[in-house]
DSSP file (Angstrom, degrees, kcal/mol; ACC not computed):
  #  RESIDUE AA STRUCTURE BP1 BP2  ACC     N-H-->O    O-->H-N    N-H-->O    O-->H-N    TCO  KAPPA ALPHA  PHI   PSI    X-CA   Y-CA   Z-CA
    1    1 A M              0   0    0      0, 0.0     2,-0.7     0, 0.0     0, 0.0   0.000 360.0 360.0 360.0 124.8   -7.0   32.9   16.6
    2    2 A N        +     0   0    0      1,-0.1     0, 0.0     2,-0.1     0, 0.0  -0.863 360.0 175.8-103.3 117.2  -10.4   31.3   17.1
    3    3 A T        -     0   0    0     -2,-0.7    -1,-0.1     2,-0.2     3,-0.1   0.507  48.1-117.6 -95.4  -1.9  -12.4   31.1   13.9
    4    4 A G  S    S+     0   0    0      1,-0.3     2,-0.3     0, 0.0    -2,-0.1   0.482  75.2 127.1  82.5  -0.8  -15.3   29.2   15.5
    5    5 A M        -     0   0    0      1,-0.1    -1,-0.3     2,-0.0    -2,-0.2  -0.640  68.2-101.4 -92.2 148.0  -14.6   26.2   13.2
    6    6 A S        -     0   0    0     -2,-0.3    -1,-0.1     1,-0.1     0, 0.0  -0.389  19.6-145.7 -64.1 140.4  -14.1   22.8   14.6
    7    7 A E        +     0   0    0     -2,-0.1    -1,-0.1     2,-0.0     3,-0.1  -0.018  47.6 142.2 -99.4  31.2  -10.6   21.5   14.9
    8    8 A E        -     0   0    0      1,-0.1     2,-0.1     0, 0.0    -3,-0.0  -0.315  59.7 -93.9 -68.0 155.5  -11.4   17.9   14.1
    9    9 A L        -     0   0    0      1,-0.1     2,-0.2     2,-0.1    -1,-0.1  -0.427  40.9-111.9 -71.0 143.7   -9.0   15.9   12.0
   10   10 A S    >   -     0   0    0      1,-0.1     3,-1.0    -2,-0.1     6,-0.1  -0.495  13.6-135.4 -70.5 140.3   -9.7   15.8    8.3
   11   11 A I  T 3  S+     0   0    0      1,-0.2     9,-0.2    -2,-0.2    -1,-0.1   0.575 104.2  51.8 -73.9  -7.7  -10.8   12.4    6.9
   12   12 A T  T 3  S+     0   0    0      6,-0.0     2,-0.4     4,-0.0    -1,-0.2   0.370  91.3  92.4-107.8   5.9   -8.3   12.9    4.0
   13   13 A E  S X> S-     0   0    0     -3,-1.0     4,-0.7     4,-0.0     3,-0.6  -0.789  87.0 -27.5-106.5 144.4   -5.2   13.7    5.9
   14   14 A G  G >4 S-     0   0    0     -2,-0.4     3,-1.2     1,-0.2     4,-0.3  -0.026 111.2 -32.4  59.2-160.3   -2.5   11.3    7.1
   15   15 A N  G >> S+     0   0    0      1,-0.3     3,-1.2     2,-0.2     4,-0.6   0.655 124.5  79.3 -71.4 -15.6   -3.1    7.7    7.9
   16   16 A H  G X4 S+     0   0    0     -3,-0.6     3,-1.0     1,-0.3     4,-0.4   0.843  86.4  60.9 -55.4 -33.9   -6.6    8.5    9.1
   17   17 A A  G X< S+     0   0    0     -3,-1.2     3,-1.4    -4,-0.7    -1,-0.3   0.776  88.5  71.2 -66.8 -25.8   -7.6    8.6    5.4
   18   18 A L  G X4 S+     0   0    0     -3,-1.2     3,-1.1    -4,-0.3    -1,-0.2   0.830  91.4  58.7 -60.3 -30.7   -6.5    4.9    5.0
   19   19 A Q  G << S+     0   0    0     -3,-1.0    -1,-0.3    -4,-0.6    -2,-0.2   0.734 110.6  42.4 -73.6 -20.5   -9.5    3.9    7.1
   20   20 A N  G <  S+     0   0    0     -3,-1.4     2,-0.3    -4,-0.4    -1,-0.3   0.129  79.6 141.5-109.9  20.6  -11.9    5.6    4.5
   21   21 A F    <   +     0   0    0     -3,-1.1     2,-0.3    -4,-0.1     3,-0.1  -0.486  24.9 162.3 -68.8 122.8  -10.2    4.5    1.4
   22   22 A T        +     0   0    0     -2,-0.3    -2,-0.1     1,-0.1    -1,-0.0  -0.820  38.6  36.9-136.3 170.1  -12.8    3.6   -1.3
   23   23 A D  S    S+     0   0    0     -2,-0.3    -1,-0.1     1,-0.1     4,-0.0   0.762  82.6  98.2  60.9  32.6  -13.2    3.1   -5.1
   24   24 A R     >  +     0   0    0     -3,-0.1     4,-2.4     2,-0.1     3,-0.2   0.051  38.2 125.6-132.0  27.8  -10.0    1.3   -5.8
   25   25 A D  H  > S+     0   0    0      1,-0.2     4,-2.3     2,-0.2     5,-0.2   0.867  74.4  48.1 -56.8 -44.0  -11.2   -2.3   -5.7
   26   26 A E  H  > S+     0   0    0      1,-0.2     4,-2.4     2,-0.2    -1,-0.2   0.864 111.9  48.9 -67.4 -36.5   -9.9   -3.2   -9.1
   27   27 A F  H  > S+     0   0    0     -3,-0.2     4,-2.5     2,-0.2    -2,-0.2   0.894 110.6  51.4 -71.3 -37.9   -6.4   -1.8   -8.4
   28   28 A I  H  X S+     0   0    0     -4,-2.4     4,-2.2     2,-0.2    -2,-0.2   0.941 113.4  45.0 -63.9 -45.6   -6.2   -3.6   -5.0
   29   29 A R  H  X S+     0   0    0     -4,-2.3     4,-2.6    -5,-0.2     5,-0.2   0.932 113.2  49.6 -62.3 -45.4   -7.1   -6.9   -6.7
   30   30 A R  H  X S+     0   0    0     -4,-2.4     4,-2.2     1,-0.2    -1,-0.2   0.897 110.7  51.0 -62.1 -39.2   -4.7   -6.3   -9.6
   31   31 A F  H  X S+     0   0    0     -4,-2.5     4,-1.5     2,-0.2    -1,-0.2   0.928 111.5  46.8 -63.5 -46.0   -1.9   -5.5   -7.1
   32   32 A A  H  X S+     0   0    0     -4,-2.2     4,-1.8     1,-0.2    -2,-0.2   0.873 110.6  53.1 -65.2 -39.3   -2.5   -8.7   -5.1
   33   33 A E  H  X S+     0   0    0     -4,-2.6     4,-1.6     1,-0.2    -1,-0.2   0.901 105.8  54.3 -62.4 -41.5   -2.7  -10.8   -8.3
   34   34 A Y  H  < S+     0   0    0     -4,-2.2     7,-0.5     1,-0.2    -1,-0.2   0.871 113.2  41.9 -57.5 -39.2    0.7   -9.3   -9.3
   35   35 A L  H  < S+     0   0    0     -4,-1.5    -1,-0.2     1,-0.2    -2,-0.2   0.748 121.5  40.2 -82.3 -25.1    2.2  -10.4   -6.0
   36   36 A N  H  < S+     0   0    0     -4,-1.8    -2,-0.2    -5,-0.1    -1,-0.2   0.393  77.2 124.5-110.3   3.0    0.5  -13.9   -5.9
   37   37 A D  S  < S-     0   0    0     -4,-1.6     3,-0.1     2,-0.1     4,-0.0  -0.287  72.3-116.7 -54.9 147.1    0.7  -15.1   -9.4
   38   38 A E  S    S+     0   0    0      1,-0.2     2,-1.0     2,-0.1    -1,-0.1   0.860 111.2  54.6 -60.7 -34.4    2.4  -18.5   -9.7
   39   39 A Q  S    S-     0   0    0      2,-0.0    -1,-0.2     0, 0.0    -2,-0.1  -0.817  90.0-150.7-102.0  96.8    5.1  -16.9  -11.7
   40   40 A T        -     0   0    0     -2,-1.0     2,-0.5    -4,-0.1    -5,-0.1  -0.302   7.5-131.7 -69.2 148.4    6.3  -14.1   -9.6
   41   41 A R        -     0   0    0     -7,-0.5     2,-1.2     2,-0.1    -1,-0.1  -0.854   2.9-149.0-104.4 132.2    7.7  -11.0  -11.3
   42   42 A E        +     0   0    0     -2,-0.5     2,-0.3     2,-0.1    -2,-0.0  -0.602  57.9 115.2 -99.3  74.7   11.0   -9.5  -10.2
   43   43 A K        -     0   0    0     -2,-1.2     2,-0.5     0, 0.0    -2,-0.1  -0.905  67.4-112.5-136.8 164.0   10.2   -6.0  -11.1
   44   44 A I        -     0   0    0     -2,-0.3     2,-0.3     2,-0.0    -2,-0.1  -0.866  30.4-133.9 -98.3 132.5    9.8   -2.7   -9.4
   45   45 A L        -     0   0    0     -2,-0.5     2,-0.4     2,-0.0     0, 0.0  -0.672  22.0-167.0 -83.1 137.5    6.2   -1.3   -9.5
   46   46 A F        -     0   0    0     -2,-0.3     2,-0.5     2,-0.0    -2,-0.0  -0.991   5.9-166.7-133.3 123.2    6.1    2.4  -10.5
   47   47 A F        +     0   0    0     -2,-0.4     2,-0.3     2,-0.0    -2,-0.0  -0.947  17.1 166.4-107.6 126.3    2.9    4.5  -10.1
   48   48 A Q        +     0   0    0     -2,-0.5     2,-0.3     7,-0.0    -2,-0.0  -0.963  10.4 114.1-135.9 156.7    2.8    7.9  -11.8
   49   49 A G        -     0   0    0     -2,-0.3     3,-0.1     0, 0.0     4,-0.1  -0.944  62.4 -35.8 164.4 179.1    0.1   10.5  -12.6
   50   50 A E  S >  S-     0   0    0     -2,-0.3     3,-0.8     1,-0.1     5,-0.3  -0.215  70.2 -98.4 -60.0 144.8   -1.2   13.9  -12.0
   51   51 A G  T 3  S+     0   0    0      1,-0.2    -1,-0.1     2,-0.1    -3,-0.0  -0.337 101.1  28.2 -65.1 145.9   -0.9   15.2   -8.5
   52   52 A G  T 3  S+     0   0    0     -3,-0.1    -1,-0.2    -2,-0.0    -2,-0.1   0.597  83.4 111.4  87.2  13.3   -3.8   15.1   -6.1
   53   53 A K  S <  S-     0   0    0     -3,-0.8    -2,-0.1    -4,-0.1    -3,-0.1   0.526  94.4 -96.7-100.3  -4.5   -5.5   12.0   -7.6
   54   54 A G  S  > S+     0   0    0      3,-0.0     4,-2.6     4,-0.0     5,-0.2   0.605  79.5 133.5 106.2  14.2   -4.8    9.7   -4.7
   55   55 A K  H  > S+     0   0    0     -5,-0.3     4,-3.1     2,-0.2     5,-0.2   0.956  76.9  47.8 -60.4 -52.8   -1.6    7.8   -5.8
   56   56 A S  H  > S+     0   0    0      1,-0.2     4,-2.7     2,-0.2     5,-0.2   0.916 113.8  46.6 -54.4 -48.7    0.2    8.3   -2.4
   57   57 A L  H  > S+     0   0    0      2,-0.2     4,-2.4     1,-0.2    -1,-0.2   0.916 112.6  50.7 -64.3 -43.1   -2.9    7.2   -0.4
   58   58 A L  H  X S+     0   0    0     -4,-2.6     4,-3.0     2,-0.2     5,-0.2   0.935 111.9  47.4 -54.9 -48.8   -3.3    4.2   -2.8
   59   59 A L  H  X S+     0   0    0     -4,-3.1     4,-2.4     1,-0.2    -2,-0.2   0.898 111.3  49.2 -66.6 -39.3    0.3    3.2   -2.3
   60   60 A K  H  X S+     0   0    0     -4,-2.7     4,-2.4    -5,-0.2    -1,-0.2   0.903 113.5  49.4 -64.8 -39.0    0.2    3.6    1.5
   61   61 A F  H  X S+     0   0    0     -4,-2.4     4,-2.5     2,-0.2     5,-0.4   0.909 111.3  47.3 -67.0 -42.2   -3.0    1.4    1.5
   62   62 A L  H  X>S+     0   0    0     -4,-3.0     4,-2.1     2,-0.2     5,-0.6   0.889 113.4  48.9 -65.7 -38.2   -1.4   -1.3   -0.7
   63   63 A Q  H  X5S+     0   0    0     -4,-2.4     4,-0.5    -5,-0.2    -2,-0.2   0.935 116.1  43.1 -64.7 -45.0    1.8   -1.3    1.5
   64   64 A K  H  <5S+     0   0    0     -4,-2.4    -2,-0.2    -5,-0.2    -1,-0.2   0.874 131.8  15.9 -72.4 -37.1   -0.2   -1.6    4.7
   65   65 A T  H  <5S+     0   0    0     -4,-2.5    -3,-0.2    -5,-0.2    -2,-0.2   0.616 125.4  41.2-114.9 -13.2   -2.8   -4.1    3.6
   66   66 A C  H  <5S+     0   0    0     -4,-2.1     2,-2.6    -5,-0.4    -3,-0.2   0.498  71.5 106.0-123.3  -1.3   -1.9   -6.0    0.5
   67   67 A C     << +     0   0    0     -5,-0.6    39,-2.6    -4,-0.5     2,-0.4  -0.432  58.6 122.0 -76.9  68.2    1.9   -6.8    0.7
   68   68 A K  E     -A  105   0A   0     -2,-2.6     2,-0.8    37,-0.2    37,-0.2  -0.995  56.0-151.2-137.4 134.1    1.2  -10.4    1.3
   69   69 A R  E     -A  104   0A   0     35,-3.1    35,-2.2    -2,-0.4     2,-0.1  -0.900  29.0-147.9-104.5 108.1    2.1  -13.6   -0.5
   70   70 A F  E     -A  103   0A   0     -2,-0.8    33,-0.3    33,-0.2     2,-0.1  -0.410  17.1-109.0 -76.5 146.4   -0.7  -16.0    0.2
   71   71 A F     >  -     0   0    0     31,-2.6     4,-2.6    -2,-0.1     3,-0.3  -0.449  41.4-103.7 -69.2 154.3   -0.2  -19.7    0.5
   72   72 A S  H  > S+     0   0    0      1,-0.2     4,-2.5     2,-0.2     5,-0.2   0.836 116.8  50.5 -53.1 -46.1   -1.7  -21.5   -2.5
   73   73 A E  H  > S+     0   0    0      1,-0.2     4,-1.4     2,-0.2    -1,-0.2   0.930 114.4  44.0 -63.0 -45.1   -4.8  -22.8   -0.9
   74   74 A K  H  > S+     0   0    0     -3,-0.3     4,-2.4     1,-0.2    -2,-0.2   0.926 113.3  51.9 -64.7 -41.8   -5.8  -19.4    0.6
   75   75 A W  H  X S+     0   0    0     -4,-2.6     4,-3.2     1,-0.2     5,-0.2   0.898 104.1  57.1 -64.0 -37.9   -5.0  -17.6   -2.7
   76   76 A E  H  X S+     0   0    0     -4,-2.5     4,-0.6    -5,-0.3    -1,-0.2   0.911 110.7  44.0 -58.3 -39.5   -7.2  -20.0   -4.6
   77   77 A N  H  < S+     0   0    0     -4,-1.4     3,-0.4    -5,-0.2    -2,-0.2   0.912 117.7  44.9 -71.3 -43.0  -10.1  -19.1   -2.4
   78   78 A L  H >< S+     0   0    0     -4,-2.4     3,-2.1     1,-0.2    -2,-0.2   0.906 104.8  59.7 -69.8 -44.1   -9.4  -15.3   -2.6
   79   79 A K  H 3< S+     0   0    0     -4,-3.2    -1,-0.2     1,-0.3    -2,-0.1   0.673  98.4  59.7 -64.5 -16.9   -8.6  -15.0   -6.4
   80   80 A N  T 3< S+     0   0    0     -4,-0.6    -1,-0.3    -3,-0.4    -2,-0.2   0.426  85.8 101.5 -91.9   1.2  -12.1  -16.2   -7.3
   81   81 A M  S <  S-     0   0    0     -3,-2.1    -3,-0.0     1,-0.1    -4,-0.0  -0.461  82.3 -99.8 -80.8 155.6  -13.8  -13.4   -5.5
   82   82 A Q     >  -     0   0    0     -2,-0.1     4,-2.9     1,-0.1     5,-0.2  -0.395  40.2-107.3 -66.6 151.1  -15.3  -10.3   -7.2
   83   83 A P  H  > S+     0   0    0      0, 0.0     4,-3.0     0, 0.0     5,-0.2   0.889 118.5  48.8 -50.6 -44.8  -13.1   -7.2   -6.9
   84   84 A K  H  > S+     0   0    0      2,-0.2     4,-2.3     1,-0.2     5,-0.2   0.918 113.9  45.3 -61.8 -45.6  -15.3   -5.5   -4.3
   85   85 A E  H  > S+     0   0    0      2,-0.2     4,-1.9     1,-0.2    -1,-0.2   0.892 113.9  51.1 -62.0 -42.5  -15.5   -8.6   -2.1
   86   86 A F  H  X S+     0   0    0     -4,-2.9     4,-2.1     2,-0.2    -2,-0.2   0.948 109.9  48.7 -62.2 -51.1  -11.8   -9.2   -2.5
   87   87 A A  H  X S+     0   0    0     -4,-3.0     4,-2.7     1,-0.2     5,-0.2   0.911 110.2  51.2 -58.2 -45.7  -10.9   -5.6   -1.5
   88   88 A E  H  X S+     0   0    0     -4,-2.3     4,-2.3     1,-0.2    -1,-0.2   0.884 108.6  51.9 -59.2 -39.0  -13.2   -5.7    1.6
   89   89 A K  H  < S+     0   0    0     -4,-1.9     7,-0.2     1,-0.2    -1,-0.2   0.911 112.7  45.7 -61.9 -43.8  -11.5   -9.0    2.6
   90   90 A M  H >< S+     0   0    0     -4,-2.1     3,-1.0     1,-0.2    -2,-0.2   0.906 112.6  49.8 -65.8 -44.6   -8.1   -7.3    2.3
   91   91 A K  H 3< S+     0   0    0     -4,-2.7    -2,-0.2     1,-0.3    -1,-0.2   0.882 123.3  30.4 -64.3 -39.3   -9.2   -4.1    4.2
   92   92 A N  T >X S+     0   0    0     -4,-2.3     3,-1.8    -5,-0.2     4,-1.1  -0.223  75.2 148.4-114.0  43.8  -10.7   -6.1    7.1
   93   93 A D  G X4> +     0   0    0     -3,-1.0     5,-1.8     1,-0.3     3,-0.6   0.816  69.8  52.1 -51.6 -40.4   -8.5   -9.1    7.2
   94   94 A S  G 345S+     0   0    0      1,-0.2    -1,-0.3    -3,-0.2     3,-0.2   0.733 115.0  44.1 -72.6 -19.1   -8.6   -9.8   10.9
   95   95 A E  G <45S+     0   0    0     -3,-1.8    -1,-0.2    -6,-0.1    -2,-0.2   0.565 113.8  49.7 -97.1  -7.6  -12.4   -9.7   10.8
   96   96 A T  T <<5S-     0   0    0     -4,-1.1    -2,-0.2    -3,-0.6    -1,-0.1   0.197 118.8 -88.5-121.9  18.2  -12.9  -11.8    7.7
   97   97 A G  T   5S+     0   0    0     -4,-0.4     2,-0.7     1,-0.3    -3,-0.2   0.518  79.4 130.2  96.1   3.4  -10.9  -14.8    8.1
   98   98 A I      < -     0   0    0     -5,-1.8    -1,-0.3    -9,-0.2     2,-0.2  -0.850  39.1-170.2 -91.1 118.3   -7.4  -13.9    6.7
   99   99 A R    >   -     0   0    0     -2,-0.7     3,-2.4    -3,-0.1     4,-0.3  -0.702  35.2-110.2-105.2 157.8   -5.0  -15.0    9.5
  100  100 A Q  G >  S+     0   0    0      1,-0.3     3,-1.1    -2,-0.2     5,-0.1   0.797 118.3  59.5 -59.7 -28.3   -1.3  -14.3    9.7
  101  101 A N  G 3  S+     0   0    0      1,-0.2    -1,-0.3     3,-0.1     3,-0.1   0.385  89.7  73.2 -82.2   6.3   -0.5  -17.9    9.0
  102  102 A D  G <  S+     0   0    0     -3,-2.4   -31,-2.6     1,-0.1     2,-0.3   0.530 107.7  15.6 -88.3 -10.2   -2.3  -17.6    5.6
  103  103 A Y  E <   -A   70   0A   0     -3,-1.1     2,-0.4    -4,-0.3   -33,-0.2  -0.952  68.9-116.9-155.9 170.2    0.5  -15.6    4.0
  104  104 A T  E     -A   69   0A   0    -35,-2.2   -35,-3.1    -2,-0.3     2,-0.1  -0.966  40.5-115.4-115.1 130.8    4.1  -14.4    4.2
  105  105 A A  E     -A   68   0A   0     -2,-0.4   -37,-0.2   -37,-0.2   -38,-0.0  -0.429  25.3-140.3 -68.3 139.6    4.6  -10.6    4.5
  106  106 A I        -     0   0    0    -39,-2.6     2,-0.1   -43,-0.1   -39,-0.1  -0.899  19.3-119.0-101.7 124.8    6.3   -9.0    1.5
  107  107 A P        +     0   0    0      0, 0.0     2,-0.3     0, 0.0    30,-0.1  -0.431  41.7 177.2 -63.1 136.6    8.9   -6.3    2.3
  108  108 A A        -     0   0    0     28,-0.2     2,-0.4    -2,-0.1   -41,-0.0  -0.974  20.3-162.2-145.5 151.4    7.9   -3.0    0.7
  109  109 A S        -     0   0    0     -2,-0.3     2,-0.6     2,-0.0    24,-0.1  -0.999  10.6-149.5-139.3 135.0    9.1    0.5    0.6
  110  110 A L        -     0   0    0     -2,-0.4     2,-0.6    23,-0.0    -2,-0.0  -0.919  16.3-171.2-103.8 117.3    7.2    3.7   -0.4
  111  111 A L        -     0   0    0     -2,-0.6     2,-0.9    12,-0.0    -2,-0.0  -0.949   9.6-155.0-114.4 114.5    9.5    6.3   -2.0
  112  112 A D    >   -     0   0    0     -2,-0.6     3,-1.9     1,-0.2    12,-0.1  -0.793   6.6-169.2 -91.5 100.7    7.9    9.7   -2.6
  113  113 A F  T 3  S+     0   0    0     -2,-0.9    -1,-0.2     1,-0.3    11,-0.1   0.631  84.9  64.3 -67.4 -10.0    9.8   11.4   -5.4
  114  114 A G  T 3  S+     0   0    0      2,-0.1    -1,-0.3     9,-0.1    -2,-0.0   0.576  77.4 115.5 -83.6 -10.7    8.0   14.6   -4.6
  115  115 A Q  S <  S-     0   0    0     -3,-1.9     9,-0.2     1,-0.1     3,-0.1  -0.323  75.0-112.3 -62.8 137.9    9.6   14.8   -1.2
  116  116 A Q        -     0   0    0      1,-0.1    -1,-0.1     6,-0.1    -2,-0.1  -0.556  37.9-104.8 -70.3 130.5   11.9   17.7   -0.7
  117  117 A P        +     0   0    0      0, 0.0     2,-0.3     0, 0.0     5,-0.2  -0.282  42.8 175.1 -57.7 133.4   15.6   16.7   -0.3
  118  118 A R  B >   -B  121   0B   0      3,-2.6     3,-2.6     1,-0.1     2,-0.1  -0.924  56.9 -55.9-142.9 117.9   17.0   16.8    3.2
  119  119 A G  T 3  S-     0   0    0     -2,-0.3    -1,-0.1     1,-0.3     0, 0.0  -0.303 124.9 -10.3  51.0-122.2   20.4   15.6    4.0
  120  120 A E  T 3  S+     0   0    0      1,-0.1     2,-1.6    -3,-0.1    -1,-0.3   0.591 115.9  95.1 -79.3 -12.6   20.7   12.0    2.8
  121  121 A A  B <   +B  118   0B   0     -3,-2.6    -3,-2.6     1,-0.1    -1,-0.1  -0.626  45.6 139.1 -82.7  85.5   17.0   11.8    2.2
  122  122 A Q    >   -     0   0    0     -2,-1.6     3,-1.6    -5,-0.2     7,-0.2  -0.759  27.0-178.5-131.6  85.9   17.0   12.7   -1.5
  123  123 A P  T 3  S+     0   0    0      0, 0.0   -10,-0.1     0, 0.0    -1,-0.1   0.716  80.1  53.5 -64.1 -23.2   14.5   10.5   -3.3
  124  124 A Q  T 3  S+     0   0    0     -9,-0.2   -11,-0.1   -11,-0.1   -10,-0.0   0.625  86.3  96.0 -89.3 -11.2   15.3   11.9   -6.8
  125  125 A D  S <> S-     0   0    0     -3,-1.6     4,-3.2     1,-0.1     5,-0.4  -0.645  76.2-134.3 -82.1 133.0   19.0   11.3   -6.6
  126  126 A P  H  > S+     0   0    0      0, 0.0     4,-0.9     0, 0.0    -1,-0.1   0.850 102.4  34.6 -51.7 -40.4   20.1    8.0   -8.2
  127  127 A F  H  > S+     0   0    0      2,-0.2     4,-2.0     3,-0.1     5,-0.1   0.948 122.5  41.6 -82.5 -53.7   22.3    7.0   -5.4
  128  128 A Y  H  > S+     0   0    0      1,-0.2     4,-2.6     2,-0.2    -6,-0.2   0.800 109.8  59.8 -69.9 -27.2   20.4    8.3   -2.4
  129  129 A G  H  X S+     0   0    0     -4,-3.2     4,-2.0     2,-0.2    -1,-0.2   0.937 108.9  43.4 -62.1 -47.7   17.0    7.2   -3.7
  130  130 A L  H  X S+     0   0    0     -4,-0.9     4,-2.5    -5,-0.4    -2,-0.2   0.891 112.3  53.7 -63.5 -37.7   18.2    3.6   -3.8
  131  131 A L  H  X S+     0   0    0     -4,-2.0     4,-2.7     2,-0.2    -2,-0.2   0.924 107.0  51.6 -63.6 -43.6   19.8    4.0   -0.3
  132  132 A M  H  X S+     0   0    0     -4,-2.6     4,-2.8     2,-0.2    -1,-0.2   0.918 107.9  52.6 -58.0 -42.6   16.4    5.4    1.0
  133  133 A L  H  X S+     0   0    0     -4,-2.0     4,-2.7     1,-0.2     5,-0.2   0.940 110.5  48.2 -56.3 -47.1   14.7    2.2   -0.5
  134  134 A R  H  X S+     0   0    0     -4,-2.5     4,-2.3     1,-0.2    -2,-0.2   0.905 110.7  50.4 -60.2 -42.2   17.2    0.1    1.4
  135  135 A W  H  X S+     0   0    0     -4,-2.7     4,-1.2     1,-0.2    -1,-0.2   0.951 112.6  46.5 -62.8 -46.7   16.7    1.9    4.6
  136  136 A N  H  < S+     0   0    0     -4,-2.8     3,-0.4     1,-0.2    -2,-0.2   0.911 114.1  46.5 -63.9 -42.8   12.9    1.6    4.4
  137  137 A I  H  < S+     0   0    0     -4,-2.7    -1,-0.2     1,-0.2    -2,-0.2   0.876 116.4  45.4 -66.2 -38.4   13.0   -2.1    3.6
  138  138 A G  H  < S+     0   0    0     -4,-2.3    -1,-0.2    -5,-0.2    -2,-0.2   0.575  88.3 106.5 -81.9  -9.8   15.5   -2.8    6.3
  139  139 A A  S  < S-     0   0    0     -4,-1.2     2,-0.0    -3,-0.4    -4,-0.0  -0.485  79.3-107.8 -75.2 136.8   13.8   -0.8    9.0
  140  140 A P              0   0    0      0, 0.0    -1,-0.1     0, 0.0    -2,-0.1  -0.357 360.0 360.0 -61.2 140.5   12.1   -2.7   11.7
  141  141 A K              0   0    0     -3,-0.1    -2,-0.0    -2,-0.0    -3,-0.0   0.411 360.0 360.0 -95.5 360.0    8.2   -2.5   11.5
């Protein structure tokens, strides 16, 4: 059926939306500080809230761009930036001077508790939820 409407991709769907991610500068900075503080925390971060507010997109963005443990000299330079400048640096790392040898990648897994169970993919189940985390962290990138 032809409705006459353009069939272009939505800027808010899928990974395409990550390119247009805005207005989360303070969260991006806080997340990076959490990972790069001198005294690292051995905790699981848990984000919850009302549906449709951008949590999943924020988490995908953080996983893709911010799961980095910076070496101390680089972190000292980054942590003194304003949140907006810091977030821009993280978003455009290859263009703004963050190189792969400035950090160690941190393994991360995104587990969507709203996902419908399928086979062993059951995020709300205590056993299979942890198993899914293990699969995601151990999967080659």
